[in-house]
C-alpha positions in Angstrom: -31.5 12.0 -31.9 -28.1 11.0 -33.3 -25.9 8.5 -31.6 -23.2 11.1 -30.8 -25.7 13.3 -28.9 -26.9 10.4 -26.7 -23.4 9.4 -25.6 -22.3 11.3 -22.5 -18.7 11.5 -21.6 -17.9 10.2 -18.1 -17.3 13.0 -15.5 -13.6 12.2 -14.9 -12.2 13.7 -11.7 -9.0 15.7 -12.0 -7.9 14.7 -8.6 -7.7 11.7 -6.3 -8.2 11.6 -2.6 -6.7 8.9 -0.3 -5.1 8.5 3.1 -1.4 7.8 3.6 -0.3 6.7 7.0 -3.4 8.3 8.5 -3.0 11.6 6.7 -5.5 12.9 4.1 -3.8 13.4 0.7 -5.3 15.0 -2.4 -3.3 14.7 -5.7 -4.4 17.2 -8.3 -4.2 15.9 -11.9 -2.3 12.7 -11.1 0.1 11.4 -13.7 -1.7 8.3 -15.0 1.7 6.6 -15.6 2.9 7.1 -12.0 3.0 4.1 -9.7 2.3 4.3 -6.0 5.9 3.4 -5.4 7.1 6.4 -7.4 4.7 8.7 -5.6 5.8 7.4 -2.2 9.5 7.8 -2.9 9.0 11.2 -4.4 7.3 12.3 -1.2 10.2 11.1 0.9 8.8 7.8 2.1 11.8 5.7 1.1 11.2 2.7 3.3 9.2 1.2 0.4 11.9 0.0 -2.0 12.3 -0.6 -5.7 13.6 -4.1 -6.1 12.7 -6.1 -9.2 10.0 -3.8 -10.6 8.0 -6.8 -11.5 6.1 -7.7 -8.3 8.3 -10.7 -7.5 10.6 -9.6 -4.7 8.2 -7.9 -2.4 10.5 -5.0 -1.4 7.8 -2.5 -2.4 5.0 -4.1 -0.4 2.5 -1.7 1.3 -0.9 -2.3 2.8 -3.9 -0.8 1.1 -7.2 -0.8 3.0 -10.7 -0.2 1.5 -14.3 -0.5 2.7 -16.1 -3.4 1.0 -19.8 -2.5 0.7 -20.9 -6.1 0.0 -19.1 -7.5 3.0 -19.7 -4.4 5.2 -16.2 -4.5 6.4 -12.7 -3.1 5.8 -10.5 -5.2 3.6 -6.7 -5.1 4.0 -4.4 -6.2 1.1 -0.7 -6.5 0.7 0.1 -4.7 -2.6 3.2 -4.4 -4.7 3.5 -0.6 -5.0 5.8 -0.9 -8.0 2.8 -2.3 -10.0 0.0 -0.2 -8.5 -1.0 2.8 -10.6 -1.3 5.8 -8.2 -4.8 6.7 -9.7 -6.2 3.4 -8.5 -5.9 4.2 -4.8 -8.6 6.9 -4.9 -10.7 6.5 -1.7 -8.3 4.0 -0.1 -5.9 4.1 2.8 -2.2 3.3 2.2 0.0 2.2 5.1 3.8 2.1 4.5 6.5 0.9 6.9 7.0 4.4 8.0 3.3 4.4 9.2 3.9 1.5 11.6 6.6 2.6 13.9 9.9 4.3 14.4 13.3 3.2 15.5 12.6 4.3 19.1 9.0 2.9 19.1 8.8 0.0 16.6 5.6 -1.8 15.8 5.5 -5.3 17.4 6.0 -6.9 13.9 9.2 -4.7 13.4 10.4 -5.5 16.9 10.0 -9.3 16.5 11.8 -9.3 13.2 14.7 -7.4 14.8 14.8 -9.4 18.0 14.7 -12.7 16.2 17.3 -11.7 13.5 14.7 -12.0 10.7 16.6 -9.8 8.4 19.6 -10.3 6.1 20.9 -7.1 4.4 17.6 -5.3 5.3 16.7 -4.1 1.9 13.5 -6.1 1.6 12.7 -6.2 5.3 10.2 -3.4 5.1 8.2 -5.5 2.6 8.3 -8.5 4.9 7.1 -6.3 7.8 4.2 -5.0 5.7 3.2 -8.5 4.5 3.1 -9.7 8.1 1.3 -6.6 9.3 -1.4 -7.1 6.7 -1.7 -10.8 7.5 -2.2 -9.9 11.2 -4.7 -7.1 10.4 -6.8 -9.7 8.5 -6.3 -12.6 10.9 -4.9 -11.9 14.4 -4.2 -15.6 15.1 -2.8 -17.1 11.9 -1.6 -20.6 11.7 2.0 -21.4 11.0 0.9 -22.5 7.5 -0.8 -19.1 6.9 2.3 -17.3 8.0 4.5 -19.3 5.7 
């Protein structure tokens, strides 16, 4: 048997499946150069912002959840959507600021930031909201040090 006949090409999927704010999404033939941020903004979810494009400012923060088989639990992570390739979210759940609350029914994190004047111009506030939301999903009673 020759080496070439024993090597089998991986069965690459031509689509990805994930959940976005609780809704099932299937993307056929995803553009491998597309970031999660580009996808979100192209679908009309503009609360996630393009700031620095380098993962430093946090304006593009979303929460990505996945089931960890080794730990037998769901893991939540704050992710810079500007750096996250869309194809890497296959099988995961993405929550954006639009998935938390609305102006008439804000999520408690959004409400507290608004009531305590925790925003400046507001451009990066959705990223702050998502970072705090993720922290609270992982640890409902964080210390002041963990919050900072």
